[in-house]
Legacy VTK file of the C-alpha trace (Angstrom):
# vtk DataFile Version 3.0
C-alpha trace
ASCII
DATASET POLYDATA
POINTS 408 float
-22.953 41.002 96.014
-19.975 42.359 93.374
-21.147 42.197 89.746
-18.443 41.480 87.040
-18.108 44.916 84.687
-19.830 43.103 81.943
-22.755 42.089 84.337
-22.769 45.718 85.043
-22.918 46.867 81.813
-25.848 44.648 80.341
-27.318 46.025 83.503
-27.236 49.079 82.861
-28.574 48.469 79.271
-31.161 46.784 80.631
-32.572 49.962 82.582
-31.568 52.207 80.091
-34.253 50.386 77.889
-36.752 49.337 80.001
-36.847 52.743 81.933
-36.805 55.030 78.909
-40.117 55.251 77.992
-41.020 55.805 81.701
-38.746 58.839 82.504
-37.008 59.921 79.072
-34.370 62.227 79.512
-34.674 66.083 78.795
-30.766 67.391 78.685
-29.990 70.206 76.217
-27.356 69.483 73.121
-23.827 71.348 74.606
-23.613 74.946 73.386
-19.966 74.521 73.288
-19.921 73.023 70.421
-22.419 73.558 67.431
-23.481 76.958 66.761
-22.006 77.382 63.116
-23.006 74.453 60.091
-19.910 71.629 60.390
-17.250 71.603 57.528
-15.782 68.392 56.848
-15.654 65.147 55.482
-16.971 61.794 55.793
-15.678 58.925 53.988
-19.139 56.951 53.163
-19.770 58.331 49.713
-16.287 57.712 48.622
-15.276 54.092 50.522
-18.469 52.497 51.965
-17.590 50.158 54.498
-14.012 50.004 52.770
-12.944 52.316 55.387
-9.308 52.707 57.018
-7.294 54.772 59.062
-4.591 55.030 56.247
-7.894 56.821 54.382
-8.977 58.853 57.553
-5.203 59.903 57.825
-4.818 60.633 54.054
-8.117 62.764 54.455
-6.684 65.036 57.298
-3.609 65.436 55.536
-5.860 66.675 52.001
-7.313 69.059 54.254
-4.272 70.875 55.138
-2.476 70.204 51.807
-5.604 71.506 49.532
-6.727 74.210 51.426
-9.800 72.833 52.696
-8.308 73.608 56.810
-7.205 77.391 55.534
-11.063 77.687 54.444
-12.505 76.742 57.391
-13.180 72.786 56.842
-12.583 71.007 60.102
-13.967 67.897 61.008
-12.909 64.455 59.488
-15.126 61.705 60.402
-15.529 58.071 60.138
-18.610 56.365 59.187
-20.011 52.931 59.320
-18.143 49.715 59.336
-15.699 51.156 62.139
-16.088 47.978 64.323
-15.814 44.352 64.885
-19.447 42.805 64.826
-18.978 41.693 68.497
-18.987 44.336 71.506
-16.029 43.457 74.044
-16.351 41.137 77.019
-17.216 44.641 79.077
-19.798 45.825 76.684
-17.815 48.433 74.428
-17.644 48.516 70.634
-14.085 47.696 69.756
-12.442 49.256 66.486
-11.642 46.723 63.832
-7.975 46.133 64.182
-7.757 44.996 60.689
-8.708 48.804 59.435
-7.754 50.217 62.683
-4.555 49.010 63.618
-3.982 51.340 66.050
-7.238 52.141 67.606
-9.616 55.008 66.823
-8.118 56.962 69.980
-4.616 56.885 67.991
-6.195 58.215 64.756
-7.765 61.161 66.480
-4.452 62.419 68.456
-3.040 61.861 64.577
-6.447 64.349 63.281
-6.128 67.186 66.596
-1.921 67.222 65.865
-3.135 68.617 62.428
-5.357 71.127 64.081
-8.743 69.286 63.109
-11.464 67.207 65.019
-12.493 63.976 64.436
-16.316 62.013 64.072
-17.639 58.867 64.136
-20.703 56.893 63.674
-23.270 55.060 65.540
-27.056 54.112 65.364
-29.990 55.013 67.612
-30.947 50.950 66.605
-29.959 47.528 67.506
-27.164 47.659 64.887
-26.245 49.908 62.350
-27.216 50.441 58.782
-24.385 47.873 57.390
-25.111 45.282 60.796
-22.575 46.167 63.113
-23.195 47.147 67.117
-25.716 50.261 67.516
-25.880 52.353 70.778
-29.945 52.065 71.637
-29.872 50.660 74.986
-25.687 50.948 75.306
-25.502 54.974 75.670
-23.994 55.719 78.831
-20.798 53.445 77.397
-20.613 54.310 74.031
-20.540 58.561 74.614
-18.103 57.286 77.594
-16.050 54.957 74.970
-16.170 57.845 72.078
-15.469 60.719 74.353
-12.513 58.883 75.913
-10.863 58.499 72.393
-11.355 62.328 71.847
-14.258 62.398 69.448
-15.960 65.577 68.583
-18.337 64.592 65.999
-21.246 61.774 66.588
-23.493 60.955 63.404
-26.286 58.631 64.609
-28.417 57.250 62.101
-32.111 55.578 62.272
-31.375 51.713 60.919
-32.379 48.381 63.266
-35.105 50.153 65.236
-37.071 47.637 67.513
-40.983 47.414 66.915
-41.514 48.389 70.623
-39.547 51.928 69.605
-41.183 52.600 66.101
-43.897 55.735 66.217
-47.819 56.155 66.227
-49.087 57.649 63.740
-49.454 60.767 65.829
-47.190 61.173 69.052
-48.063 61.799 72.780
-49.814 65.028 72.967
-49.163 65.578 69.208
-45.773 66.830 70.366
-42.930 64.472 68.480
-40.187 65.826 70.980
-42.378 63.027 73.168
-41.999 60.056 69.878
-40.211 57.022 70.174
-38.053 58.590 67.873
-37.444 61.399 69.717
-36.659 59.528 72.907
-34.231 57.475 70.853
-32.182 60.456 70.171
-32.294 62.000 73.632
-31.080 58.923 75.580
-28.082 59.691 73.655
-27.921 62.796 74.390
-28.380 62.733 78.217
-25.338 60.029 77.362
-23.306 62.905 75.779
-24.134 65.315 78.066
-22.580 63.110 80.717
-19.131 63.795 79.181
-16.413 66.301 79.928
-15.648 66.558 76.251
-18.574 68.196 74.330
-19.650 66.255 71.266
-21.292 68.124 68.213
-24.660 66.022 67.686
-25.688 65.273 64.215
-29.102 63.216 64.172
-29.221 61.006 61.309
-32.953 60.599 60.880
-33.772 60.738 57.305
-36.385 63.439 57.861
-38.556 61.214 59.329
-40.613 62.038 63.499
-40.972 66.169 61.657
-37.388 66.109 63.328
-37.400 70.036 61.974
-40.072 70.567 65.133
-37.277 69.182 68.010
-33.682 68.753 66.298
-32.490 71.802 68.193
-34.047 70.287 71.664
-31.508 67.132 71.531
-28.758 68.013 68.393
-26.727 70.460 66.541
-28.178 69.280 62.772
-30.579 66.505 62.025
-31.485 64.991 57.957
-33.742 66.095 56.283
-33.641 63.235 53.805
-32.452 59.763 52.800
-29.481 59.333 51.533
-27.680 61.902 48.672
-26.960 60.803 45.487
-24.480 62.065 42.899
-27.685 63.648 40.709
-29.096 66.638 40.152
-32.650 64.799 41.040
-31.152 64.432 44.600
-29.516 68.115 44.583
-33.268 69.463 43.037
-35.241 67.533 46.146
-33.069 68.097 49.034
-33.229 72.186 48.043
-36.936 72.072 48.122
-37.633 69.683 50.771
-35.228 72.166 53.090
-36.865 74.567 51.358
-40.587 74.045 53.350
-38.579 74.208 57.185
-36.345 76.790 56.973
-37.832 78.414 59.761
-35.840 75.573 62.300
-32.584 76.841 61.104
-30.460 79.007 63.390
-27.597 79.501 65.675
-27.088 75.571 66.907
-29.816 74.554 64.879
-29.038 72.978 61.554
-31.229 71.282 58.827
-28.671 68.738 57.193
-29.292 68.089 53.729
-26.865 65.134 53.762
-23.421 64.987 52.194
-22.164 66.557 49.220
-21.251 64.791 46.168
-19.147 67.052 44.310
-15.854 65.150 42.597
-18.658 61.612 42.303
-20.780 60.845 39.886
-20.955 62.905 36.583
-22.693 66.115 38.016
-21.561 69.447 35.294
-19.662 72.344 36.897
-22.577 74.122 36.772
-24.659 71.082 38.837
-21.735 71.444 41.527
-21.862 74.891 41.590
-25.542 74.700 42.699
-24.505 71.606 44.787
-22.158 73.925 46.969
-23.985 77.251 47.134
-27.726 75.459 48.187
-26.216 73.825 50.957
-23.769 77.243 52.328
-26.743 79.601 51.813
-29.246 77.160 53.360
-26.826 76.637 55.945
-26.767 72.878 55.697
-23.552 71.526 57.550
-21.222 70.841 54.807
-19.407 67.553 54.817
-17.546 66.633 51.592
-18.085 62.877 50.498
-15.460 61.860 47.875
-11.576 61.131 47.643
-9.986 64.593 48.434
-7.264 63.891 46.448
-8.695 63.156 43.351
-10.817 66.953 43.192
-9.737 68.962 40.522
-8.677 72.232 41.238
-12.019 73.866 39.650
-13.749 71.581 42.359
-11.329 73.231 45.127
-12.414 76.744 43.977
-15.972 75.683 44.081
-15.826 74.433 47.600
-13.109 76.572 49.411
-14.705 79.642 47.543
-14.447 82.404 50.614
-17.718 84.499 50.437
-20.463 81.499 50.281
-18.183 79.783 53.221
-18.863 83.213 55.206
-22.294 83.703 54.306
-22.356 79.644 55.968
-20.369 80.779 59.285
-22.001 84.316 59.372
-20.677 84.258 63.515
-23.860 87.385 64.091
-26.653 86.108 61.576
-27.412 82.355 62.055
-30.745 82.120 60.210
-30.358 80.833 56.167
-31.354 82.368 53.052
-35.097 82.258 52.142
-37.331 81.420 48.627
-39.272 85.016 47.765
-41.250 85.594 45.000
-39.407 87.990 42.331
-41.724 89.656 40.543
-42.419 88.578 36.592
-40.511 85.259 37.253
-42.824 82.436 36.766
-43.192 79.884 39.708
-41.312 76.076 39.423
-41.755 73.441 41.417
-38.326 74.011 43.135
-37.956 77.058 44.670
-35.180 79.556 42.188
-35.063 83.112 43.899
-33.622 83.273 47.426
-32.353 85.833 49.545
-30.762 86.355 52.780
-28.344 89.015 55.412
-25.060 88.538 56.286
-22.632 90.616 58.212
-21.868 92.411 54.915
-25.046 92.864 53.582
-28.313 91.604 51.437
-27.896 88.365 49.145
-29.604 87.113 46.277
-29.276 83.753 44.927
-30.807 82.951 41.454
-30.883 78.943 40.757
-31.468 77.901 37.486
-33.611 74.567 37.469
-33.983 74.652 34.215
-32.722 72.789 31.232
-30.940 75.885 28.596
-29.219 78.581 29.392
-32.040 81.459 30.710
-31.979 86.018 31.478
-33.192 86.117 34.609
-33.432 89.664 36.117
-33.359 90.192 40.080
-36.485 93.297 40.905
-34.595 95.226 43.986
-38.546 95.599 45.007
-38.959 91.917 45.207
-36.297 91.329 47.918
-37.338 91.128 51.076
-35.567 94.434 53.155
-34.586 96.136 49.932
-36.924 98.372 48.413
-36.375 100.234 44.929
-33.255 102.205 44.226
-29.144 101.801 43.279
-27.211 99.472 44.176
-24.050 97.899 43.915
-24.074 94.429 42.322
-21.156 92.172 43.657
-20.230 88.640 41.994
-19.507 86.329 45.797
-17.910 83.516 43.146
-15.315 85.838 41.845
-15.321 88.456 44.702
-15.721 91.463 42.370
-18.415 94.212 41.921
-20.378 94.011 38.672
-21.347 97.658 38.910
-24.292 99.579 39.827
-27.786 98.980 38.762
-31.172 100.783 38.966
-34.373 99.240 40.175
-33.220 95.511 38.981
-30.150 93.307 37.335
-30.483 91.456 34.101
-28.468 88.411 33.760
-27.732 85.544 31.659
-27.452 82.297 33.584
-26.423 78.833 32.361
-28.411 75.771 33.009
-28.516 74.248 36.446
-26.125 77.200 37.624
-26.684 79.366 40.644
-25.685 82.989 40.983
-24.808 84.403 44.112
-25.205 88.379 44.957
-24.386 90.709 47.098
-26.576 93.936 47.016
-25.112 96.800 48.675
LINES 1 409
408 0 1 2 3 4 5 6 7 8 9 10 11 12 13 14 15 16 17 18 19 20 21 22 23 24 25 26 27 28 29 30 31 32 33 34 35 36 37 38 39 40 41 42 43 44 45 46 47 48 49 50 51 52 53 54 55 56 57 58 59 60 61 62 63 64 65 66 67 68 69 70 71 72 73 74 75 76 77 78 79 80 81 82 83 84 85 86 87 88 89 90 91 92 93 94 95 96 97 98 99 100 101 102 103 104 105 106 107 108 109 110 111 112 113 114 115 116 117 118 119 120 121 122 123 124 125 126 127 128 129 130 131 132 133 134 135 136 137 138 139 140 141 142 143 144 145 146 147 148 149 150 151 152 153 154 155 156 157 158 159 160 161 162 163 164 165 166 167 168 169 170 171 172 173 174 175 176 177 178 179 180 181 182 183 184 185 186 187 188 189 190 191 192 193 194 195 196 197 198 199 200 201 202 203 204 205 206 207 208 209 210 211 212 213 214 215 216 217 218 219 220 221 222 223 224 225 226 227 228 229 230 231 232 233 234 235 236 237 238 239 240 241 242 243 244 245 246 247 248 249 250 251 252 253 254 255 256 257 258 259 260 261 262 263 264 265 266 267 268 269 270 271 272 273 274 275 276 277 278 279 280 281 282 283 284 285 286 287 288 289 290 291 292 293 294 295 296 297 298 299 300 301 302 303 304 305 306 307 308 309 310 311 312 313 314 315 316 317 318 319 320 321 322 323 324 325 326 327 328 329 330 331 332 333 334 335 336 337 338 339 340 341 342 343 344 345 346 347 348 349 350 351 352 353 354 355 356 357 358 359 360 361 362 363 364 365 366 367 368 369 370 371 372 373 374 375 376 377 378 379 380 381 382 383 384 385 386 387 388 389 390 391 392 393 394 395 396 397 398 399 400 401 402 403 404 405 406 407
């Protein structure tokens, strides 16, 4: 008996959904992409469900005109609400023709023609967070669809999970890689692995299921928190949460602190500097989340800072800066002193989490791998040497600002 294409799709989806717990796939994410933290843009923080082909193409062109492409940004990513509410007769997700009259593939071609890459969104549940078709049970057909459209990046969310796919308090054998949450994401990893086009895979799992312990076996990056907001409290929370799990960060393996809020809300210049610097030195993906045309020259200068981006994108060192105890500095609820290596030397980053300007002293002997002595202190924000200092360097730091130094 010959089944119709729609019946075949349904049968495959049922087999996937019913058989996955018995023999979950073990495919690993591709190493053709995802070595370094992704740099790009996502529409959600600026537009929510008001996405359109025009806005995506405008963002791609802004990458070029505003110097973002030259600085290394490459992913132009569509978030939720791009599809119709129902799959077509063959079981495929269909772009909303009111929002994407020429389809997703046409937009991807326009993005690619600018030398950039295109990302899309789906969900490891029955529906997306906004109620559009999810990919649980449809992984193979959706992965093939995305690859066929020329997609380069997939953000995979965690809404509308059926009760039979929720996790027990403790996963099988105590290994969260074998949890239902991980298996839902592993099914998409396997589906992406079958495609000839490499697609960078972001697990938008909100820090659940101890994802930092298994994320690198399944994707290239994974969300560590709930959704970002344009507030100082979110920035502090994201830094604090991520700082506890930095051992999981390396090449092809990135804790995702969520999308940038620079350009949104009422963040001060100093808070925006900290937002960007922390995402860079902790080697989180940096996905801008605002109307790029409205960014000020000062904001563009922050997000295109060459030396902070070079630390984030270092081709030889994949580990992030990590907190250290600076002699004489009081302990704080969020770490303030971080140090890390790059191809160019040792770097120190200092965050003032307090509400007023304060005097700070970096004691060189406290910096891991540095020791006492005389060092040239270089300001990464300005790109200029400050001078030579012996044993320590004292400076003033504004409230909620971050200092970034290279010591040689």
